[in-house]
C-alpha positions, -999 to +999 in steps of 0.1 A: +069-174-137+083-179-101+086-150-079+111-150-050+107-130-020+129-125+010+116-109+049+138-079+056+134-066+093+135-029+103+123-007+130+113+021+109+118+033+076+120+073+064+086+087+044+082+118+029+051+129+015+048+164-005+014+180-003-005+212-011-010+239+019-045+238+012-047+203+031-033+218+059-058+214+092-056+252+104-083+244+133-061+222+154-043+247+173-049+256+209-048+283+228-019+274+248+016+272+232+023+239+249+007+203+238+006+183+203-012+184+173-023+147+155-033+135+122-047+106+112-033+096+077-058+075+059-043+056+029-077+039+018-110+032+037-100-009+044-065+003+061-055+012+095-049+052+098-011+063+105-011+085+134+013+115+128+021+138+160+037+174+158+043+198+186+023+228+189+052+251+182+060+234+152+028+232+136+024+270+148+057+277+128+047+258+096+010+279+094+035+312+098+061+298+071+029+290+045+013+322+052+048+340+045+047+324+008+013+340-002+000+309-012+030+300-031+041+270-008+048+236-010+047+214+023+068+183+026+060+162+057+088+138+072+090+114+096+100+077+104+070+055+101+072+027+126+046-003+132+032-007+170+003-028+183-019-002+177-013+004+140+015+027+125+029+058+142+047+086+121+079+094+147+099+123+148+074+141+123+084+175+107+076+201+083+098+215+054+082+242+038+094+253+002+085+279-019+066+266-052+081+275-083+066+290-112+065+269-144+090+282-169+077+306-196+064+294-229+088+294-256+083+323-277+072+314-315+101+321-340+098+351-358+095+355-392+129+368-412+124+404-423+116+409-463+141+425-483 
């Protein structure tokens, strides 16, 4: 079987990643509200990490939103993945905090018909 392929050039593409709030590092916030926070996203041990940068204000807001959900949050990390000579960079990075939905209730077993 022959495989056919084509190269499609692009500057970046949008990436969304859903993650649990337990994976969010909380020790990256400095005393100053200015500055930035950076994550190094590692796909596997043999690949270069993807740098993801956030403003300190956005990071603090995300942590407050997570705490307001009382353990019922789900986080979506979004950004535009861009290749640089130093590796990959997730640009215009943002977070979306959603309420984790409770699973639907289990169906009730059928009741026996009344006996006459």
